[in-house]
N, C-alpha and C positions, 0 to 999 in steps of 0.2 A: 465557451468561456465559464471558467470557475469564478464567481464570485461572491465572497464574504464581505457582507453589507453592513458594516458597524455592528458586530456582533459582539456578544459577552457572553464567556461561559463560566458556568459559577458551579464549584463543588465544596461544600463546605467552607473554608475562608479562601477557599483558592479561586482567583478569577484571572480569566484569559480574554484580553480583548483581539478583534482583528477587523481590519478594514481593509481588503486587498481583492486583487484578482489575478488570476493565472491562465494565460493563454492557453487556448486548446492544441494537444498535442506536446505542451511543453512537459519536459522532465525536470522536475523540481527536489532538491535533497531539501528536508527540514531538518535543521540543526539548533542546537544550544544545548545551555547547561543540564544537566540530570534534575530531572523536578521542575523543568520550566513551563511543561504542557504540551511538549509536543507529540505524545499519544493521544493527549485528550482533544489537541486541535483536530486530529483525525476522525478520533471517534464521533465527533459532533458533525464533521463532512459526510460521514459514513451514515450518521443517523442514530447512535447508539448513547449520545448525549443530547439533551435539550438545551436550546437557548435561554439564557436568560432575556436577552432582546437580541434584536437585528435579524437578517435573511442569510440564506443560502441559496445562492442561484446557478443554475447549469444552463446555459445555453438562453437565458433570460426566464427559464422556467423556476419558478419557488420550490424548492426542496424542503422548506423548513420544515413542514408540517406531516411530510410523506416518512412512514417506515422504511427501514434500511432497505427491504425487499422491493421498494417501489424505486428507489433511486438508481441513478445510471452509474453506481458507484459500486466496484467489489472491493473488499480489504482483505488483507493477509495478516494476521496476527503473527506474535513471535514463535507459539509454539507449534504454527500451524493446523491443529485443531482437527488431528484426523483420528477417525472412530479405528480402535486397534483390532475391532470384531469382524472389519470389512475389508475387503480386498482394494488393492490401488483404484481398480476400475468402477469398485461401488462408491469411493470416497469421493472419486472424481463426478460422478453421476448425481450426488447431492447438489452439486453447483447448478444442477438444472432442476432437479425435482427432489425436495426434503423426504418423499415417501420411497426414493429410490425406483419408482415404475416408469421405465424409462420406453419411448417409441422407439421403433428402429431408427429414423434419423438420429434421436438424440444418443442411441448408442454408437452411432457413427461419429457425433460430435466429441464422445468422450474419446473414442479411440483416436481421434486425430488429435485431441489433445493430449493425449498420453504419448503418442509419436512425436509430435511437437518438441516435447521436453526430453525425446532421448527414451522413453519408458515403454515403447512398443510391445515387448515382449515380457512386460513385469505387472500387467494388470490384474493377474491372478493373485499375487502375492499381497500379504496385509503387511501393515506398516511393521512388524516385528521383523519381519523377512527383508526388509530393505533397508540400505544403509541411511544414516544422517542425511547425506545428500540426495539419495532417492526420495525420501519422505519429503522434502523441501520441494522436490519436483512434482510430486504428487499432488502437493497444497497449491502449488502455481497453475498446475492444470485445472484444477478445480476452479480458480478464479477465472480461467481463460476462457473455461466452456460458458461463462454468463456472458461473456461480450459485451462487458459493461463499457462505457467511454470514458471511465476514469478509475485508476487504480490506483489503491493505498498500501503503501508497505510499512510494517510497524516492526522493522527489524527482523524481517522473519528467518534472516539467515545468520544472526549474530553467534549462534551455537556452532556454526561450521567452522573449520578450519579455514587458513587464509586462501590456499589455491580454490576450494570448494566454493568459498564465498566469492572468491572471483569471479567463478565459472558461472554461478546463478547469476550473479549481478549482471555480466556480458549477455546471459541469456534472456534475462529481462530486459536490457536496454535492446536487443535485437527484435525481440516480440512489441514492445511498444512503438517500435520505429516502424515495423510492419504495417501495423493495424492503426496508427495514429493515436493511440489510446495517452490522456493526458495521465503522467505518472507523477504523484507525492510520495517520499520515500524519506521515514525517520532514519537518521544514520548519527552515531556518535564518532564515527570514523571520516576524516577530511578526505582519507582516500578514495572510500567510497562512494562519497559525495562529488568528487573530480572525476571519478571514473566514468559516471553515467550521467550526471546530472550538471546541463550546462547552468543552471539557475540554481539558488539557494534560497531559503526562507528561514530568518533566524526567529526563533521564539527564546524571549529573555525578559524576564522583569517585567512579566504580566502582559507581555503585549508577543502577538505575532505578526513582524513586519513584511511589508510587500518583498517579494522575489527581487533578487539582482544577482549579478554575474557570480557565477560560483568561486570561479579563481580571485575576483575581486574581494568578497567578504573574506575569504579564506586568507588572501595575503594582507589583508588590512583589517583584522576583525577589530570591532567594536570593544570596550572592557569586559562585559561581560563575557563575550565569546573567548577573549585572549586568557581571560583568568581560568576558564574552562579547558583550554585547549594545552594551556601552560606553554 
């Protein structure tokens, strides 16, 4: 279970409060108006932002003071963060070792992850030689090899066309279901949230609210979300 215990995240004049829990194995869409703090919330969970107060816990373990690499969390950012001078295999390998020096068993893990995302024959290619969808698959494979219990997606597929984005979302849904991974996914598109997240977490007016059924939230949105969705 992921628990945000009376937390406050502060950046300049902006503050975001949260006091909520996410059940293990849940898939939760993080939705709300632009600038409300959705990405900020995920960055705090991942350890990239400090808390002004409160605690972040996973299965009872306090993560608050742990650096990102020590948390049971993997985060996939909007741009994928692939290194252009490295091959797909090397980019994925960075998820296991920042220096890229993998053991034979780790090389097998990388190949397995590439196969799982449909790129078994593309490992030798660099990002410029891959399509946008293939680049997204490499970035996804890199977080897969980390085998973290919680996966955070900050709209990594936003630049893809509708068909490719739907394909990637379905792949994520399949992978987290197979592994029992807890998923939190920032989304600006109600259709994406409905597609793979049974629950949704509203971030609005300086508060991240407790998860609730996605259909219930989107079918009966509160004023802040209604104004955003139009």
